[in-house]
MMTF fields as JSON, N, C-alpha, C and O atoms, coordinates in Angstrom:
{
  "mmtfVersion": "1.0.0",
  "mmtfProducer": "UNKNOWN",
  "numBonds": 335,
  "numAtoms": 336,
  "numGroups": 84,
  "numChains": 1,
  "numModels": 1,
  "chainsPerModel": [1],
  "groupsPerChain": [84],
  "chainIdList": ["A"],
  "bondAtomList": [4, 2, 8, 6, 12, 10, 16, 14, 20, 18, 24, 22, 28, 26, 32, 30, 36, 34, 40, 38, 44, 42, 48, 46, 52, 50, 56, 54, 60, 58, 64, 62, 68, 66, 72, 70, 76, 74, 80, 78, 84, 82, 88, 86, 92, 90, 96, 94, 100, 98, 104, 102, 108, 106, 112, 110, 116, 114, 120, 118, 124, 122, 128, 126, 132, 130, 136, 134, 140, 138, 144, 142, 148, 146, 152, 150, 156, 154, 160, 158, 164, 162, 168, 166, 172, 170, 176, 174, 180, 178, 184, 182, 188, 186, 192, 190, 196, 194, 200, 198, 204, 202, 208, 206, 212, 210, 216, 214, 220, 218, 224, 222, 228, 226, 232, 230, 236, 234, 240, 238, 244, 242, 248, 246, 252, 250, 256, 254, 260, 258, 264, 262, 268, 266, 272, 270, 276, 274, 280, 278, 284, 282, 288, 286, 292, 290, 296, 294, 300, 298, 304, 302, 308, 306, 312, 310, 316, 314, 320, 318, 324, 322, 328, 326, 332, 330],
  "bondOrderList": [1, 1, 1, 1, 1, 1, 1, 1, 1, 1, 1, 1, 1, 1, 1, 1, 1, 1, 1, 1, 1, 1, 1, 1, 1, 1, 1, 1, 1, 1, 1, 1, 1, 1, 1, 1, 1, 1, 1, 1, 1, 1, 1, 1, 1, 1, 1, 1, 1, 1, 1, 1, 1, 1, 1, 1, 1, 1, 1, 1, 1, 1, 1, 1, 1, 1, 1, 1, 1, 1, 1, 1, 1, 1, 1, 1, 1, 1, 1, 1, 1, 1, 1],
  "groupList": [{"groupName": "MET", "atomNameList": ["N", "CA", "C", "O"], "elementList": ["N", "C", "C", "O"], "formalChargeList": [0, 0, 0, 0], "bondAtomList": [1, 0, 2, 1, 3, 2], "bondOrderList": [1, 1, 2], "singleLetterCode": "M", "chemCompType": "L-PEPTIDE LINKING"}, {"groupName": "GLY", "atomNameList": ["N", "CA", "C", "O"], "elementList": ["N", "C", "C", "O"], "formalChargeList": [0, 0, 0, 0], "bondAtomList": [1, 0, 2, 1, 3, 2], "bondOrderList": [1, 1, 2], "singleLetterCode": "G", "chemCompType": "PEPTIDE LINKING"}, {"groupName": "ASP", "atomNameList": ["N", "CA", "C", "O"], "elementList": ["N", "C", "C", "O"], "formalChargeList": [0, 0, 0, 0], "bondAtomList": [1, 0, 2, 1, 3, 2], "bondOrderList": [1, 1, 2], "singleLetterCode": "D", "chemCompType": "L-PEPTIDE LINKING"}, {"groupName": "ARG", "atomNameList": ["N", "CA", "C", "O"], "elementList": ["N", "C", "C", "O"], "formalChargeList": [0, 0, 0, 0], "bondAtomList": [1, 0, 2, 1, 3, 2], "bondOrderList": [1, 1, 2], "singleLetterCode": "R", "chemCompType": "L-PEPTIDE LINKING"}, {"groupName": "LEU", "atomNameList": ["N", "CA", "C", "O"], "elementList": ["N", "C", "C", "O"], "formalChargeList": [0, 0, 0, 0], "bondAtomList": [1, 0, 2, 1, 3, 2], "bondOrderList": [1, 1, 2], "singleLetterCode": "L", "chemCompType": "L-PEPTIDE LINKING"}, {"groupName": "VAL", "atomNameList": ["N", "CA", "C", "O"], "elementList": ["N", "C", "C", "O"], "formalChargeList": [0, 0, 0, 0], "bondAtomList": [1, 0, 2, 1, 3, 2], "bondOrderList": [1, 1, 2], "singleLetterCode": "V", "chemCompType": "L-PEPTIDE LINKING"}, {"groupName": "THR", "atomNameList": ["N", "CA", "C", "O"], "elementList": ["N", "C", "C", "O"], "formalChargeList": [0, 0, 0, 0], "bondAtomList": [1, 0, 2, 1, 3, 2], "bondOrderList": [1, 1, 2], "singleLetterCode": "T", "chemCompType": "L-PEPTIDE LINKING"}, {"groupName": "ASN", "atomNameList": ["N", "CA", "C", "O"], "elementList": ["N", "C", "C", "O"], "formalChargeList": [0, 0, 0, 0], "bondAtomList": [1, 0, 2, 1, 3, 2], "bondOrderList": [1, 1, 2], "singleLetterCode": "N", "chemCompType": "L-PEPTIDE LINKING"}, {"groupName": "GLN", "atomNameList": ["N", "CA", "C", "O"], "elementList": ["N", "C", "C", "O"], "formalChargeList": [0, 0, 0, 0], "bondAtomList": [1, 0, 2, 1, 3, 2], "bondOrderList": [1, 1, 2], "singleLetterCode": "Q", "chemCompType": "L-PEPTIDE LINKING"}, {"groupName": "ALA", "atomNameList": ["N", "CA", "C", "O"], "elementList": ["N", "C", "C", "O"], "formalChargeList": [0, 0, 0, 0], "bondAtomList": [1, 0, 2, 1, 3, 2], "bondOrderList": [1, 1, 2], "singleLetterCode": "A", "chemCompType": "L-PEPTIDE LINKING"}, {"groupName": "GLU", "atomNameList": ["N", "CA", "C", "O"], "elementList": ["N", "C", "C", "O"], "formalChargeList": [0, 0, 0, 0], "bondAtomList": [1, 0, 2, 1, 3, 2], "bondOrderList": [1, 1, 2], "singleLetterCode": "E", "chemCompType": "L-PEPTIDE LINKING"}, {"groupName": "PRO", "atomNameList": ["N", "CA", "C", "O"], "elementList": ["N", "C", "C", "O"], "formalChargeList": [0, 0, 0, 0], "bondAtomList": [1, 0, 2, 1, 3, 2], "bondOrderList": [1, 1, 2], "singleLetterCode": "P", "chemCompType": "L-PEPTIDE LINKING"}, {"groupName": "SER", "atomNameList": ["N", "CA", "C", "O"], "elementList": ["N", "C", "C", "O"], "formalChargeList": [0, 0, 0, 0], "bondAtomList": [1, 0, 2, 1, 3, 2], "bondOrderList": [1, 1, 2], "singleLetterCode": "S", "chemCompType": "L-PEPTIDE LINKING"}, {"groupName": "LYS", "atomNameList": ["N", "CA", "C", "O"], "elementList": ["N", "C", "C", "O"], "formalChargeList": [0, 0, 0, 0], "bondAtomList": [1, 0, 2, 1, 3, 2], "bondOrderList": [1, 1, 2], "singleLetterCode": "K", "chemCompType": "L-PEPTIDE LINKING"}, {"groupName": "TRP", "atomNameList": ["N", "CA", "C", "O"], "elementList": ["N", "C", "C", "O"], "formalChargeList": [0, 0, 0, 0], "bondAtomList": [1, 0, 2, 1, 3, 2], "bondOrderList": [1, 1, 2], "singleLetterCode": "W", "chemCompType": "L-PEPTIDE LINKING"}, {"groupName": "CYS", "atomNameList": ["N", "CA", "C", "O"], "elementList": ["N", "C", "C", "O"], "formalChargeList": [0, 0, 0, 0], "bondAtomList": [1, 0, 2, 1, 3, 2], "bondOrderList": [1, 1, 2], "singleLetterCode": "C", "chemCompType": "L-PEPTIDE LINKING"}, {"groupName": "ILE", "atomNameList": ["N", "CA", "C", "O"], "elementList": ["N", "C", "C", "O"], "formalChargeList": [0, 0, 0, 0], "bondAtomList": [1, 0, 2, 1, 3, 2], "bondOrderList": [1, 1, 2], "singleLetterCode": "I", "chemCompType": "L-PEPTIDE LINKING"}, {"groupName": "PHE", "atomNameList": ["N", "CA", "C", "O"], "elementList": ["N", "C", "C", "O"], "formalChargeList": [0, 0, 0, 0], "bondAtomList": [1, 0, 2, 1, 3, 2], "bondOrderList": [1, 1, 2], "singleLetterCode": "F", "chemCompType": "L-PEPTIDE LINKING"}],
  "groupTypeList": [0, 1, 2, 3, 3, 4, 5, 6, 7, 8, 9, 10, 4, 2, 8, 3, 4, 10, 6, 11, 12, 13, 9, 4, 6, 10, 14, 0, 9, 3, 15, 10, 1, 2, 16, 4, 16, 4, 1, 5, 9, 1, 13, 0, 1, 11, 12, 4, 9, 3, 3, 6, 8, 7, 9, 16, 3, 9, 9, 1, 9, 7, 6, 13, 16, 15, 12, 13, 7, 12, 12, 15, 1, 7, 7, 12, 13, 3, 11, 9, 13, 17, 14, 16],
  "groupIdList": [1, 2, 3, 4, 5, 6, 7, 8, 9, 10, 11, 12, 13, 14, 15, 16, 17, 18, 19, 20, 21, 22, 23, 24, 25, 26, 27, 28, 29, 30, 31, 32, 33, 34, 35, 36, 37, 38, 39, 40, 41, 42, 43, 44, 45, 46, 47, 48, 49, 50, 51, 52, 53, 54, 55, 56, 57, 58, 59, 60, 61, 62, 63, 64, 65, 66, 67, 68, 69, 70, 71, 72, 73, 74, 75, 76, 77, 78, 79, 80, 81, 82, 83, 84],
  "secStructList": [7, 7, 7, 7, 1, 7, 7, 7, 1, 2, 2, 2, 2, 2, 2, 2, 2, 2, 1, 7, 7, 2, 2, 2, 2, 2, 2, 2, 2, 2, 7, 7, 1, 7, 3, 3, 3, 3, 1, 6, 6, 1, 1, 1, 2, 2, 2, 2, 2, 2, 2, 2, 2, 2, 2, 2, 2, 2, 2, 6, 7, 7, 7, 7, 3, 3, 3, 3, 7, 7, 7, 6, 6, 7, 7, 7, 7, 7, 7, 7, 3, 3, 3, 7],
  "xCoordList": [-42.932, -42.429, -43.13, -44.238, -42.499, -43.027, -44.207, -44.688, -44.651, -45.769, -45.355, -44.366, -46.095, -45.719, -46.626, -46.571, -47.471, -48.307, -47.473, -46.412, -47.941, -47.259, -47.26, -48.291, -46.118, -45.996, -46.436, -45.946, -47.372, -47.936, -47.528, -47.77, -46.908, -46.5, -45.348, -45.017, -44.754, -43.568, -43.91, -43.117, -45.065, -45.423, -45.537, -45.11, -46.104, -46.235, -44.861, -44.614, -43.976, -42.619, -41.901, -41.289, -41.977, -41.341, -41.853, -41.076, -43.182, -43.753, -43.202, -42.855, -43.127, -42.61, -41.147, -40.732, -40.368, -38.939, -38.665, -37.646, -39.552, -39.319, -40.064, -39.901, -40.864, -41.619, -40.783, -40.46, -40.43, -39.601, -40.404, -41.603, -39.723, -40.349, -40.507, -39.893, -41.317, -41.491, -40.162, -39.825, -39.402, -38.099, -37.138, -36.417, -37.102, -36.214, -36.625, -35.771, -37.905, -38.408, -38.045, -37.626, -38.203, -37.861, -36.356, -35.937, -35.543, -34.104, -33.709, -32.829, -34.346, -34.054, -34.378, -33.682, -35.414, -35.766, -34.651, -34.464, -33.916, -32.825, -31.472, -30.52, -31.365, -30.097, -29.536, -30.248, -28.266, -27.557, -26.597, -25.875, -26.579, -25.693, -26.359, -27.527, -25.59, -26.088, -25.739, -24.983, -26.303, -26.122, -25.473, -25.879, -24.461, -23.787, -24.141, -23.963, -24.645, -24.956, -23.994, -24.025, -23.134, -22.195, -22.806, -23.541, -22.51, -23.024, -24.489, -25.205, -24.958, -26.392, -26.934, -28.139, -26.099, -26.579, -26.583, -26.887, -26.257, -26.25, -27.644, -28.633, -27.731, -29.007, -29.943, -31.131, -29.425, -30.261, -30.231, -31.077, -29.271, -29.055, -30.252, -30.579, -30.919, -32.039, -33.164, -33.714, -33.501, -34.556, -34.104, -34.892, -32.847, -32.318, -32.342, -32.715, -31.946, -31.952, -33.364, -33.583, -34.331, -35.715, -36.309, -37.043, -36.0, -36.497, -35.937, -36.655, -34.66, -34.018, -34.638, -34.944, -34.824, -35.426, -36.86, -37.268, -37.622, -38.993, -39.004, -39.889, -38.022, -37.931, -37.599, -38.145, -36.706, -36.337, -37.568, -37.822, -38.309, -39.519, -40.555, -41.142, -40.769, -41.764, -41.379, -42.241, -40.071, -39.572, -39.558, -39.41, -39.712, -39.62, -38.193, -37.995, -37.21, -35.828, -35.231, -35.773, -34.111, -33.428, -32.15, -31.21, -32.129, -30.977, -30.922, -31.952, -29.709, -29.511, -28.865, -28.142, -29.13, -28.523, -27.54, -27.861, -26.371, -25.371, -25.149, -24.927, -25.208, -24.993, -23.852, -23.605, -23.166, -22.032, -22.004, -22.058, -21.92, -21.745, -20.263, -19.683, -19.67, -18.235, -17.976, -17.469, -18.319, -18.138, -16.739, -16.068, -16.309, -14.972, -14.863, -15.78, -13.751, -13.528, -14.207, -14.016, -14.972, -15.651, -14.801, -14.629, -14.275, -13.425, -14.213, -13.652, -15.48, -16.328, -15.871, -15.558, -15.838, -15.458, -16.684, -16.562, -17.86, -19.099, -19.194, -18.815, -19.695, -19.83, -20.963, -21.851, -20.911, -21.965, -23.262, -23.248, -24.384, -25.696, -26.234, -26.008, -26.934, -27.491, -28.992, -29.516, -29.682, -31.122, -31.407, -30.659, -32.46, -32.88, -34.149, -34.689],
  "yCoordList": [24.976, 23.746, 22.573, 22.721, 21.421, 20.227, 19.607, 20.116, 18.506, 17.767, 17.186, 16.456, 17.498, 17.051, 15.962, 15.647, 15.372, 14.269, 13.031, 12.847, 12.191, 10.953, 9.992, 9.789, 9.399, 8.362, 7.054, 6.67, 6.36, 5.157, 3.854, 2.772, 3.944, 2.71, 3.005, 4.163, 1.958, 2.074, 2.812, 3.632, 2.537, 3.187, 4.705, 5.468, 5.134, 6.558, 7.191, 8.307, 6.502, 6.995, 7.14, 8.172, 6.101, 6.148, 7.33, 8.036, 7.536, 8.635, 9.984, 10.839, 10.168, 11.442, 11.647, 12.753, 10.58, 10.707, 10.928, 11.52, 10.466, 10.522, 11.665, 11.858, 12.409, 13.527, 14.797, 15.237, 15.389, 16.605, 17.814, 17.913, 18.731, 19.976, 20.877, 20.642, 21.887, 22.862, 23.534, 23.75, 23.867, 24.526, 23.642, 24.139, 22.324, 21.429, 21.306, 21.31, 21.199, 21.119, 22.371, 22.287, 23.533, 24.795, 24.868, 25.36, 24.376, 24.387, 23.465, 23.807, 22.309, 21.361, 21.99, 21.731, 22.806, 23.476, 24.42, 24.629, 24.984, 25.925, 25.259, 25.86, 24.032, 23.324, 23.068, 22.632, 23.349, 23.079, 21.909, 21.892, 20.962, 19.829, 18.656, 18.714, 17.605, 16.38, 16.346, 17.184, 15.36, 15.248, 13.907, 12.876, 13.918, 12.719, 12.508, 13.406, 11.316, 10.973, 9.873, 8.772, 10.175, 9.214, 8.462, 9.055, 7.181, 6.404, 6.096, 6.05, 5.882, 5.685, 4.418, 4.325, 3.466, 2.237, 2.34, 1.362, 3.481, 3.652, 3.825, 3.604, 4.215, 4.34, 5.35, 5.076, 6.49, 7.562, 7.606, 8.255, 6.927, 7.006, 6.689, 7.481, 5.552, 5.228, 6.278, 6.647, 6.751, 7.768, 9.085, 9.77, 9.434, 10.656, 10.592, 11.562, 9.452, 9.285, 9.371, 10.031, 8.712, 8.748, 10.14, 10.587, 10.838, 12.211, 13.118, 13.947, 12.964, 13.793, 13.502, 14.426, 12.238, 11.858, 12.39, 12.855, 12.327, 12.842, 14.356, 14.89, 15.053, 16.504, 16.859, 17.811, 16.092, 16.338, 16.146, 16.961, 15.092, 14.832, 15.947, 16.443, 16.33, 17.371, 18.706, 19.488, 18.949, 20.204, 20.152, 21.181, 18.966, 18.821, 19.06, 19.459, 18.818, 19.076, 17.909, 16.804, 18.193, 17.19, 16.712, 16.243, 16.833, 16.475, 14.966, 14.307, 14.426, 13.003, 12.81, 13.681, 11.669, 11.336, 10.188, 9.181, 10.359, 9.283, 8.957, 9.855, 7.678, 7.297, 6.318, 5.536, 6.379, 5.486, 5.143, 6.026, 3.856, 3.453, 3.17, 2.313, 3.885, 3.726, 3.892, 4.927, 2.88, 2.981, 2.544, 1.819, 2.984, 2.619, 1.096, 0.442, 0.545, -0.888, -1.706, -2.92, -1.085, -1.794, -1.672, -0.572, -2.771, -2.766, -3.095, -3.623, -2.798, -3.093, -2.333, -1.144, -3.026, -2.427, -2.243, -2.019, -2.343, -2.192, -0.794, 0.18, -0.682, 0.643, 1.446, 0.893, 2.739, 3.621, 3.292, 2.756, 3.616, 3.407, 4.749, 5.787, 4.719, 5.942, 5.833, 4.779, 6.909, 6.987, 8.171, 9.149, 8.078, 9.209, 9.784, 10.746],
  "zCoordList": [39.325, 39.931, 39.267, 38.753, 39.273, 38.636, 39.357, 40.369, 38.813, 39.39, 40.721, 40.801, 41.764, 43.119, 43.655, 44.844, 42.794, 43.233, 43.507, 42.91, 44.396, 44.754, 43.595, 42.954, 43.319, 42.289, 42.917, 43.979, 42.252, 42.848, 42.15, 42.685, 40.956, 40.284, 39.323, 39.07, 38.803, 37.927, 36.625, 36.161, 36.037, 34.778, 34.961, 34.095, 36.069, 36.352, 36.579, 36.12, 37.273, 37.483, 36.148, 35.875, 35.314, 33.986, 33.163, 32.52, 33.194, 32.436, 32.917, 32.103, 34.207, 34.744, 34.395, 34.049, 34.485, 34.196, 32.714, 32.359, 31.85, 30.413, 29.714, 28.509, 30.443, 29.844, 29.949, 31.053, 28.805, 28.846, 29.299, 29.043, 29.977, 30.381, 29.162, 28.121, 29.299, 28.208, 27.909, 26.745, 28.951, 28.769, 27.997, 27.132, 28.286, 27.589, 26.119, 25.233, 25.866, 24.489, 23.71, 22.556, 24.332, 23.671, 23.398, 22.35, 24.345, 24.16, 23.008, 22.218, 22.906, 21.817, 20.472, 19.49, 20.407, 19.172, 18.712, 17.514, 19.666, 19.347, 19.263, 18.767, 19.735, 19.814, 18.404, 17.499, 18.259, 16.988, 17.214, 18.212, 16.33, 16.455, 17.16, 17.542, 17.318, 17.934, 19.416, 19.905, 20.129, 21.561, 21.874, 21.336, 22.748, 23.203, 24.657, 25.48, 24.984, 26.372, 26.786, 26.236, 27.765, 28.278, 29.472, 30.262, 29.604, 30.727, 30.592, 31.592, 29.377, 29.165, 29.83, 30.064, 30.133, 30.756, 32.29, 32.973, 32.813, 34.264, 34.83, 34.131, 36.086, 36.761, 36.099, 35.929, 35.734, 35.164, 33.644, 33.028, 33.034, 31.594, 30.712, 29.828, 30.924, 30.026, 30.086, 29.049, 31.273, 31.391, 30.767, 30.115, 30.965, 30.368, 28.854, 28.195, 28.295, 26.849, 26.287, 25.271, 26.935, 26.472, 26.61, 25.729, 27.711, 27.909, 26.838, 26.28, 26.55, 25.508, 24.151, 23.396, 23.838, 22.547, 22.445, 21.381, 23.532, 23.526, 23.334, 22.664, 23.918, 23.737, 22.297, 21.742, 21.7, 20.308, 19.406, 18.519, 19.631, 18.824, 19.029, 18.067, 20.284, 20.576, 19.933, 19.532, 19.844, 19.272, 17.741, 17.082, 17.188, 15.741, 15.243, 14.095, 16.096, 15.792, 14.977, 14.954, 14.318, 13.528, 14.249, 13.607, 15.555, 16.36, 16.526, 16.666, 16.51, 16.738, 18.11, 18.594, 18.724, 20.007, 19.794, 19.162, 20.319, 20.337, 21.797, 22.609, 22.14, 23.534, 23.616, 22.698, 24.728, 24.963, 26.438, 27.293, 26.729, 28.119, 28.329, 27.663, 29.243, 29.498, 30.979, 31.412, 31.761, 33.206, 33.609, 32.874, 34.77, 35.269, 35.394, 35.892, 34.946, 35.068, 33.976, 33.913, 33.14, 32.053, 30.797, 30.272, 30.315, 29.121, 27.865, 26.905, 27.854, 26.718, 25.481, 25.546, 24.368, 23.085, 22.186, 20.982, 22.798, 22.021, 21.424, 22.074, 20.192, 19.591, 20.223, 20.871, 20.024, 20.518, 19.798, 18.69, 20.433, 19.835, 19.332, 19.953, 18.226, 17.675, 17.544, 17.181, 17.836, 17.635, 16.71, 16.694, 15.966, 15.12, 15.689, 15.144]
}
């Protein structure tokens, strides 16, 4: 089970949300292809994208992340963002 200590500040919360588990890091090492994250600008999107990127780095993988924010009612034509 994960860390069950009380979160006392924003920095600690961010660290917990962005730190990949051992299982996620191991999965990223085996993952073939790139990853697309939809809704990256939503409530969970930024933390999910950073956690995924941290797992890729920890695994030493060559996986790229493509993110796209496409919420209902949003007619944005902005291009997807890419991280290496």
